N, C-alpha and C positions, 0 to 999 in steps of 0.2 A: 626656538623652534616654534612654526606656526600653529600645531596641534595643541602644546602645552598652552600658549596663548589662549587660543579659544576653549580649553578646558578650563583655564584659571576664571574667564566669563562665566561659566556655567556655576564655579565655585561661588563666585561672587552672588549668583542668583539664590544658590542656594543658602548660601550664609547669611545672607541681605547685606547689610551696611558693613563697614569695616570694624565698627566698634563691637558688634555682635560677634564676630568671628576671630577677634583679636588673639584671644587665649589660645585654641587651638591652633590657630594659623601662624601664630607668631612661634608658638612652642615648636611645632615641627620645623620650622625655617631655622631656628637655633639649632636644634638638633641635625639638621642638613647641614648647616654651615660649619658645626664642629665635625661632621665626617668628613667633608671635603676640604677643609683649610686647617684643621688640627694638625700640630705638630707630633704630639705625643700620642703615640700608639695605644696605649691604654685609655687615653681619654676618646679617641676614635671609637674604639671598641665600645666603651661604656655609653657613648651616643648611641651607636647601632642598637646596643641591647634596649636602650629606653626608647627608642623609635619603635622597635617591632614590638614591644609591649603596649605602648599607646595607639598602635595601627591596629591592633588585634583586638581592642576594647571599644574604641571610639570610632563611630561614622563618620565624625566631623573631621577628625585625624587623617582617616582613608581618604576623604575628598581632598583635603589639604596635602596629602601626599601625593595624590594622583597628579596634582597642579604642578608641584615643582619637585617631588623626589625621584622620580624615574631616572633623569640624566645622571643624578649623583649616584644611585644605587648601581647602575648599568656600569657606570666608570669604574666603581669598585671590582665589579666581576670582571672587567675587562683588564685591567691595569694592575690589579693586587691578586692574583692567582696564588701567590707563593703564602699570602697570609690567610692560610685555611679558616682560620677563627672569624674574620672580616667576611669572607666569602660565604661561609654559613650563616652569618646574621643578616646580609645581603638578601639571601634566598629566603629564609623565613619572613623577613620583613617583606618581601614581595608576595610570599604565599598568604600573610596576613592581611595584606592590601586587596588581595584578589577573592578573600573568603567572605562571605556575607556574615553578619554579625545578627543572629538569630533573636536575641533578647530586645534587639532593637527595633521593636513592632512601630511602624509608620503607617500612614495611609497608602493605598495601592498606587496613587499617582506622584508619590514622593520619591526623589531621584535615589536610586541605590548605588552606592559609592562603590562596591565591589565590581558591580557589572560594568561601570564606567571606566574602573581602572583596567578591567581586562579588554575592553574595546581599545583603549588607548595603548595598552602593551602589544596587543595583537596587531596593530596597525604596522609596528615597526619590523620587518623582515630580517633586520640586522638582530634585533634582539632575539628572534626566536633562532637564528644560527647560534648565535653566542650561547644561549641555553642549551642546544644540543651538543655544542661543544664541551660544556661542562661534565655531560655524561662519561666521557672519559678520564675525569678525574680520579685519582686513587682514593680519595677520601671518601668513607662510605655516605656520612650524611649530607655531603655536597651531591652526590648521584641520586640520593632519597630525597632530598628538598627541590631537586630539579624536576624529578619525575611528578612529585606533587605539584609542582608550579604548572607544569605544563597540562597535567590533568584538568587543573583549575582553567585554566585557558580555554582548553577543548570543552568544558563544560558549558562555558556561557558564549563561546565563539567559536563552534566547530567549523563552520565553511572556511572561516578565513584562515583558521590555523591547518586545516587540511591543505588548501591551496598553498601556503607557506612552505610546510614541510616537503610537500613534492618538489618544490624548487629548489631545495637544499641539496647538494649532493651528499649520500649516503647517510642522509636525515634518518629515514626508515631503518637503514641497516643498523644503525646505533642504538634505535630502539628495540630492534629485535634480538641484538646482542644482550640487552638487559634481561631476557628471560632466561639465560643462563648464569645469572648472578646469584649472588645470596639471596634466601628466602624471600626476605622483607622487600628488596629491590625487586625481584621476580615478581612478587604478586602486584606491587604498585604498576610496574610495567605492564603486566597483563590487563589490569583494570584502564590504563591508558589507551593500549591497544584496541580495546572494546568501544571506546568512545572514537577513536580514530578511523576505525573502520566503517562505522554505520553509515551506508548510502554512499560510499565513496569506491566506486568500481576500481579505479587507477590504483589506489591504495591497497585495496584488498590483492591485485595481481601482484603487486610488488612484495606484499607481506607473505603470500604463499611461494612466490619464487624463494623468499629468504629462508624456506624451510618451517612454515608455520605449521603445518599439520604434524610433522614429527615433534615439534616440541611441545604443542598444545596435548597430544595423546599421551606423550612421555610424563608432562606435569599431572594430567588426570592419573595416571598408572599410579605415579609415586604418591599421590594423596587418597589414594584409596578407592578409585572408581565412583560407585552410588555411595558408598559409604564417608566418602571425603567431606570438605566443609565447603565454604564461600569461595575457594579458590577452584575448586572444580566447575562451579557453577558459572565463576568469570571466563574459566576456559571454554566452556560450552557456549556462553554467550559470544565469545570470539570466534569460534567455530561457525556458529550460526550465521554471524555478520559475514563471513567469508563464502558460505555457500547460498545465501539468500539471493535468488534470481540471478545467479552466477554459473551458467552453464559448465563454462570452461573450467573453473574450479572444482565442480563437481566430477567433471570427467578426470581430473588429476588425482582427485582423490580415491577414486574408484578403482583407476588404474595403477596406483603406486602403492599405497598404504591398504586399501581395499576398506570394508565396512566392518571387518571383524574388530577393529578396537572400539567401534561405536558400539555394536551389539553387545559387547562385553558388559557395558555400563547397565545395560537393562537386566543383566543376569542377578537375580535377587540371591543374597548370601546370607548366610547364619540359618539358625535354625528356628528362630522367634519371629523373623520377618516382621521385624519392626520398623515402623515407618516414622520418622522424626519429620518435623517441617522441612529440614534442609535437605532430607532424603528425598522428599516429595518434590522439591524445586528441582533437584538434579534429575530426578526421573523425569519430569515435566520438560528440562531442557532438552535431555536427550531423544524424547520423544517429538519434540519439536525440530530437533535436527533431521529426523526420519521423516517427519512431516515435510521439510524443504525439499528433500531428495526426490519426493513424490508430486510435488507440485510444480509442473513446467509450464511452457506457453501453450496458446490454443495451437488447434490444429495448424493451422495457417503459418504457423512459425515451425518447418520441418525438423531444424535441429534441436529445437527445446523440445518438442514434441518427442523424438526419437530418444533423446538422452532421459526424458523422464520415464518412458516404457522401459529402456535398458536398467534403470536404476532398480524399477519395481521388481524387474526379472531377478536382478542380482540378489536383491533384498531376501525375495522368497527363496532362493537357491542356498542361501545363508541361514534358513530357517527362521526367518525374524517371526513367521506366524507363531511359531512356539512360544517365544517370548511375548509378542502381543497378547495372545490368548490366555497366558498364565496372569498377566497383569491386569487384563480385563474382565476375565470370567471365572478362572481357578482361584484367585488371589481376592476372595471377596472382604478380606480384612486389609487390602490396601485402600489408600484414600479416594474417594469419590473423583477427584480431579483427576489422579492418573488413570482411574478405570475409564473415564470419559474420553481422556486423550488417545490412549492406547485402543478404543473402541474408533474413535475417529481414524487412526492411523490403518485399522483393518480396512476401513472404508476407503480410504483413499489408495490403499494397496491394491483393492479389487476393481477401481474406478476403471473404466474402459479397458480392461486387460483381461481376455477370456480365460487364459490359461491359469491366472490366478484365482479367477473365480471357481473354476472346477477345482482347483487345489482346497479353495477354503469349504465348497460343497463336500470334499470327501474326508474334511477332517473330523475325527472322533476325540473325546475328550474322555479323561477318567481311565479307570483300571479294571480290567476284568473282575467280576462278571458285570460290573455297572459302569458301563461306557455307553455314550450316546454322541450323535454327532454336535458338531461345533455350532451349526446354526440353529438348532434346538436348543443349545445353552443360552445362546445371545437372545433368543426371542424369549425365554423364561427370564432374563434379566429386564427385558424389555416392560414384560408385563408385570413383574413383581417389584421392582426397583421404587425405592422412597422419593428418589432424586428426581426431578425431572430432567435435568442436564443428561444422566445416565439414560433416559428412556429418549432423548433427543439423538444422544451419540449411538444408541442400539440402532435406533430407526435410520441413520444415516448409513449404517452397515447394509439393511436392507433395500435402501433406496439405491445403492449403488449396485448392489448383487442384481437387481431386477433391471436396472437401466438397460435399453437395448440388448436385452438377454431373453428372448422369447423361449429358449428351451429351459433357462432356470424358473422362468415364471411358470410353466408348463409343468415341470418337475414339483415345485413347492404347491401348486393348485391340485395337482393329483392326488395329494395326500389329504385334502379338504374332505374328510368324510364324517357325518354326525355321528357322535357317541348315542348310547343309550341315555335316556333324561336319568337314569339313576347314577350313572357314572359321572355325569357334568358336576354332580355336587359331592363326589367325593373329596378326601382332604387334597390341598394342593401338593402335598409331597407325593402323591401316586400318580402324576404327569410325568415323572421320571421317563417311563415306558410308554410314554405315548408318542405318537408320531408327530411332525411338524405341523401338519394340518388338523389334527386333532385338537393339540396344544391351542392352535390358535382360534378354532370355533369355541373351544372352551372359554377363551378369553372374552369371544365376541357373545357369549350369552351367560356366564356364570355371574355377571355382576348384576342381574335383575333380582336377586333374590334380596340382596340387602341395600339396594337402591346406590350403590357405588358404579357410578358409570365410565370412571377414569380408567379402568383395565379394559373395557369394552372400546373406548375410544383410540385407546393405545393399539389395540388389535386391529381397529379399522383402520389406522394409519398404514399397518402392513401390509393389510388387504387391498389398500389403494395403491400400493405399489406394484402387487403381483397382477392387478388388473390393468395397471397403465398401458395403454396402446396395443393390448392384445385381445382381439375379439374372441379367439378359442377360450381364454380363460375366462372371459366376462361371461359366455354363454355357459360354460361348464359350472360356475358358481351361482346363475342364476337357478340351475335345477336343483341346488341344495335346499331341503325341505328339512325344517326344525320340528320337533314335537313340540305340542302344545306344553305349557308348565303343567297343566292339570288335564287328564284326559277328558275329563267332562266338560271343559271349555269347548273344544271342538277338534277339529282335523289340524294337521301340521300347516305351518305355514313358511313362504320362501324367506331364506336370509335376509333379502332386501327389507320387505316388511317389518323384520324384526329389527333391523337398524333405524328405520323411520320411526318406528315406536319408541326406541330408546331415546332419539332426539327429541322427540315429543315431551318424554319423560324427563329430559334435562331442562328443558324450557319451563315445565310446571315445577319440578323443584327448585330451580333458581328464584321463582316468584313467591314460593312458600316458604324458604329457608334462606333468609337473606346473607348472614355473614359466615355460616358454616359450609355451605356448599357454593356459593358464588365464585370463589377464587378458582374450586375444580370445573366448575361447569362452563365457566368463561371460554375454555377451549373445546370441550366435550362436542359442542353443536358445530362450530366450524370444522373440526376435523371429520365429523361423519358427513358434513355437507360436502367436503372435498372428496371424501370415498363416493358419494352418490353422483357428483359432478364427473369425476372420473369414469364411473362405472357406465353412466350412460352417454357419454361422449362417442359418437358414431356406432352406437349399438340399439337399433330400434328395438331388439327384444327386451333390453332392459328398460326402456321407455314403455313398452307396452304391459310389462311386468308392475312398473311403478304405478301406472293408472289404472291398473286392476282395482285399485282399492280406491274408491271416489274420496274418501276423507284425506287422502295424501295431497290432492289438489287444494283442496279447501285449507289444510293446513299451511302449505307453501305461502298461497294469498295472504294469509293472515301473518304470516312470519315476515313477509315482504312489507307489509305496511304497519309492521308493529314499532312504535318510535321506541320502545324501551330497549330493542334490540342493537345491537353493535352495527356500524356502517358494514363490516365484514360479512356479518350473518346474513343481511338484509340483503347486500349485493350477490352472495352467493345463491340464496333462495332463487332470487331474480334471474339468476344462471341457470338454475336447474329448471325453472320454469322455461326458459327459452329453449333447453334441451328436448322440453317435451313437445317442442313445435318443430324444431328443424329436423329432429330424428323420429318423428312420428309418421309411421307409414300405415297407422290402424285405419280402416273404414268403417269402424264401429261408431254407432252413433252415441255421443257423450263420453268419447275416449280419442277422436281423432283432432287434428291440429285446429281446426276451425274453433271447436269447441273450448280449448285451452285458450286461444287468442280472444274469442270473444267473452270468455270468463275474466280474463286479464282485464279487457276493456270496460266490463262492466263494474268490476269490483276495485280497480286501481285506477285505470285511465292509463293510455299510452304513454303520456308526458312523464307522469309520476312513475311509471315503470321504468322507463329508458334512464330516468334520473339516478336509480340506484345503482346502474352501471358507472356513472360519471363519478359518483360520491366514493365508491369502492376503489377506482382507478387511482382516485385522488388522496386516499387513505395511506397513511405511514407504513401499514403492513404490505402493500402492493409497490409502492415506491420505493422501499428498502429492498424489496424482494428482486427487484427489476436490477437494482446496482448492489450487487453483493460486496460486501467491504472484506478485504483481507484481513486475516487473522493478526491480531497484535504482536509484535515480537515480544518474548518473555526477557524482560530486564530485572535489574535489581530492585527497581520501583514498583514493578507489576507483579513480581513474583509471590509475593506474600498473599496479595488478594487473589491470585489466580490456585493459589493451593489450598486455599478454604472455599472452594467453590460451592460447597454443599450449603453454605449460608447464604449465597447470593439470592436465589431464586424464592425462597419462602418469605422473604422480607416483604417482596413486592407484591404479593398475590392479594393483599387486602385492596380497599379503597378503587377497585378496578370495574365498578360496574357500568362505566359508561365508555369504557376504553378496552381495545382488544387484548388478551392476555400476551405478555412477553415471549411465551415460548412458541407463540404461533408464527413468528418471525422466522424462526427456524425451520418449522414444518413446511411453511409455504414457500418454497423455493422459486428461483427466476421461471424455471421451466411450467410450473402451474400457473404462474402469473401470466405468461406468454399463453397458455392454453386458454385462459379466462379471456384474455384479451381478444385471441383470433375467434373465440366462441360469440364475444358481444358483438361483433361485427356481423357475423352470420346471422345470430338472433334478430338483430335490428330489420336486416332485409327480410328475412323469412316472415316476421310477425307483420311487417307492413304489407307485404305482398298478400299475404292471407287475409288480413284485415279490409284490404281494399278490393276483393272479389267475394261474389257470392258463394254460399256453401256447395250449390250444386246448380250448373248451367242448364237452362231448360232450351231444348232445341225445339222451336215453333215450328212443328211440319203441317202445312197446310191440309194435308189428308187427315189429321186428327180434329181439325175443326169441321169435317164433313159428316154427315150421318152416315152410319154403318148400314150395312144392307140388313134388313131383319130388326134392326132397332128402333124401339117404340119414340115417340116424340117425348115422352116423359123421361126416360133413360138418356136420350140426347141431350138433353136440358140439364139434367143432373150432372153429367160427365163435364160439360162445358163449364157449368158452374164450379164444380172442384178444380178444373184447370185455372179458373181465373181467380179463385181463392188462393191456389197455390203461389200464383204469379204475385197477387197482392200483399201476402206474407213474406215474399223474398224483397219486396220493393220496400216493405215495413221495416225490416232487418236494416237495408240499406239505409233508410232514412235515420233511424236509430244510431247507426254506427256515425254518419254524419254528424249528428246531433252532438254526439260525444266528442268528435274530433274538434268540432268548433267550441265547445265548452272547454277543452285543454286549452286550445290556443288562446282563447280569452284568459284563461288563469295565468298562463306565461306571458301576456302580453303582446302575443302575435310574434314573437320571435326570439324569447329569453334564450331557448335552446336551438340549435340548429340539428333538429332532430328527424330522422326518415320521415315520420309519420305526416309532417306537414306537406308531404309531396299530394296528399289526396286533396289540399284546398288550392287549386292552382292560382285562383286571382289573388289570394294574400302573398302566395309563394312567390310571384313573380314580381308583384310589388316591393317585397323584401329584399329578393335578389338585385333589383335595380338600385334600391338603395343603398345595399352593401356595395355594389360595384361603384357607385360614386362615392361613397366614403373611401374605397379602397384607391381611386385614382387621386382624391385628395391627399390621403396619406401618401401617397407614392411621390406625389410632387412635393410633398413637405419634406419627405425624406431624401428626395434627390437634392432641395435646397440645403439641407441640413448637411449633406455629404460634401456638398460644394463649399460650404462655409468651413467645414472642417478642413478639408484641403488646403483653404487660403491661410487659415490660423497655423497651420502645420508648416507650411511653406514659410510664413512670417517666423515662426518659431526656430525653423532651421536657420533663417536668414540671421536673427539674433543671436542665435547661439554661434556660428560660424563668427560672426562680428565681435562677440564677446571673446571669443577665444584668439582671434587677432589683436583685439585690445590687450589682452592678457600678456601674448608673447611681446607685442611693442612695450608694454610696462615693464617687462622683466629684462628686454633688452636696453632701454632706458636706466633701470636701476642697477645693470651691469655698467654701463658707461659712466653713470654717475659714480659708482663705487672706486672704478678707476681712476676717473678725475680727482676724487677725494685723496686716494694714494700719492697720486703726482704733486696734487698740491701739499701733502703733508711732507713730502720729501723736500719740496722747494723752501717750504716754511722751515725746514730743519737746516738745510743751507743758508740761507740768509740770516738766520740765527747764528749760525756759526761764523759767519764773515762780519756780523755785526761784533761779536765778542770776540773778533781779533783772534780766533782759533784757526786752525789750520783749514785752508779753502778745500773743498772737494773738487774745484776745478782742475784739469790738468795743466802743467807746464808746457807751452807751444813749443819753445826753443828745445827744450827737451826732447820732445817728440820727433822735431826736425833732425837733431844729432843722431839721435838714433836711427830714424829711417835713413839717414846717409851713411851712418856706419853699416847699416844691414845692405844697403845697396852696394857698398864697396866691398863687402863679404862676397855677395852674389856674383860680382863681377870677377873678383879673384878666383873662385871656384870655377868659373866657367873658362878662365884663360888657361887655368892647369889642366882641365879637361881638353882644351883644344892642343897645347903642348904635348900632351900624352897621345892624342891622335897622330900628330905629325910626326912623333918619334917612332911611332908603330909604321907609318907609312915609309919612313924613311929606310927602316930596317928592311922593309920589304924590296926596296928599290935596290938596295946593297945585294941582297940575295939573289936578284933577279940579274943585276949586272954581272955577277960572278959567274952566274950560270950560263949567261951569254958568252963570256968570254972562253969558258970551258968549251963552247960550240963553236968557238972561231969568229965570232960575230964582233963587229967594230962597235963598242959602245957609244964611244961619243958620237960615233956618225949618226947612230940611231936616236942620239938625244937632241939632235939638232931641230930646230922647228918646234919643239914641245913648249908648249905657253903661246905660240903663234897660232891663231884661231885660221887665220888663211892657209896656212902650211899643212895642217892636220890632215885633210882629205889626201893631199899628194904623196904624205910620207904612207899613208895607209895604201895607196894603189900599188907604190913601189913595193912596199911589203908583201904586198899579195903576189906580185910578179916574182 
């Protein structure tokens, strides 16, 4: 076999020379020889046992077995089905050859015998068919080891085995039948099917057609639902494989069994509500199933999108919100991973579904008299939770609640009523009777007392969702006035000014207190900046309110130029400055767009300012937000780590001084990244436009230059002097701007960045454009040459490939012809040897053949003569009967018979007869 020959070459490379490999190689070879050529059954079984043991313990033996053992073992499985003990030993040996030996630690580049053996066995489709046929054997261990062997093959060579099983008639049916076998067999078959159905849509459809849903839920119920063990986990993993991105299977489940068996897994049983690690994993798997039913295709795919909406509607009709709220809100003793997953499922359930949003808004929790809206309870979790992941999950609920839901945003914003200063410092337990808005405002302001800004930034994230794309809500929240912490300090201040103050406080705390507060404040500033960017977008009133305090602009300029701040913070501060330009409708001196742009040019320089946008767009935070990754499937290997999610975040919060906080990747979604990207383009254009024009255009009217009637010469001279001074001032402003632009261009080398402000220096711009155009033409020519060269190489490669195929076929034909000639030569040699030895010749006797041929011809002629005589006899009998009949009619028979046989007389006789 060619594959085995090539494999032997690999063995030689691994073993080195023959002397170094002689022990293992020769030992395995002797055992295989005893198995294949042994006469005594006991000796062969003993050899199989020894081979099984050495292959399970030695990587070198595994490699030697792969080189020469497969044909021998597969022959045992094929030809010795009656010897159950040999078949068992053969299967165990194969399992050992395909199982990596853990204690044999080697370098990463070292050959892995188990993987090579898996690859070798999976290449043979006949071998897979043979293994599947063993599943029909009566012996328990034969079926068990066969399933283990198939699982090992699937683990290391998934795609190849999936393709092989699809081509085998009733292959998947046999595997599905194992689910109804004894418990140990069933569990092994379940694990095998979880590997088999991963990312294999055709196999998924066949498995579902074979009744997978009924069998899966039957096993789950038999094992005790959420109180079950790893078997329930494997069943749910198989169910998730069948439903993931497969709308037809989801529809089949919804319209046949429904979602009731799935929801029963989420019901908490028992009085103690104890949560073991296994129960946690089972609940996470069931919640993942719910999530898969609610994640459809984009709106451009009407089929998948409609199926997703139907799934969401059906799930809410089945009261799934009650189960999810119990797990996420009411069961605070549940593991944080379960609470987070349940909150995310609530967010997915209401995303893009107005009816479900209304149902959630009307939900109340608790018992009389202490009941409160579910939204209030979720907000309390968001503000109080010690887990960052739980904050992110609760924030996801509010994000989806407010997305394209202007009525819901207005409803939440209408509850934003400031409480008296005395109430904001009541114990936290007193917020049960607060409205949603009062609780949110308390979260925005209560942190000032002890300097803990984490609660404030969490509330700011919720407020950003309420304000997003809703001008009415932005205007409403702008009118909120907060009492001063101390009446002696002064009057009340707008909520926006309080947010800016907290942002300044976060940066000052970070610089003072390195280790204790750095990890928390790394995300406080970006989240408050996100709120302000969202608030000021398309809202001139918000821009006016922000610029009412002159220190705000100064602080933003310092933040943009602060080298110790993260790329994200500098970029968002630059974006906020840009919004103060493009949405600035003020005409007051010191607050208008010209003042902001002029300050940017003087303090930062336009080139440095625009570079902050480029750095932010290239940062990991924004690149990852634009390409949101799907959630990883929950498998046996990942389940334990996901069940302990509360330990993940707190470990990575230190040593993050120069990087963005990991939690920001969940807060800064793709929509916010797109908003910043669109703002950037508008900011670049507006800033350059404002910068390149004077603050106020002076209309030179000739009448103004003339002396007015009644005006004295002194007054006239003073008026002309003031007019000239004003023009000189504006000219001086333009000159200073041009000087700044020239300085920026000099710093960047005259063209390091293609920025919009370069438009004002026309000569340099034209030179750069001309240079770039020539470079582009040269690059295009080189590209065309490379394309042509590539096409030539591809055509030559194709020609050589065809030639190689032809030569290979010719070689095969020559090989077949050579084999035929060799067989004929062997035959002739045998005959020559027989003739030389005087033995009976194999040439036939010619005389005997001739005699036989004559005898055969004589027999044939006699048979033909007999047939002819029979025919003549039949004709004679007919003539006799006709003669008798003619005599009865009075005819002269002899006369009629005259001339018969005479060809010339025949027509005349016929004519006479007619007369």
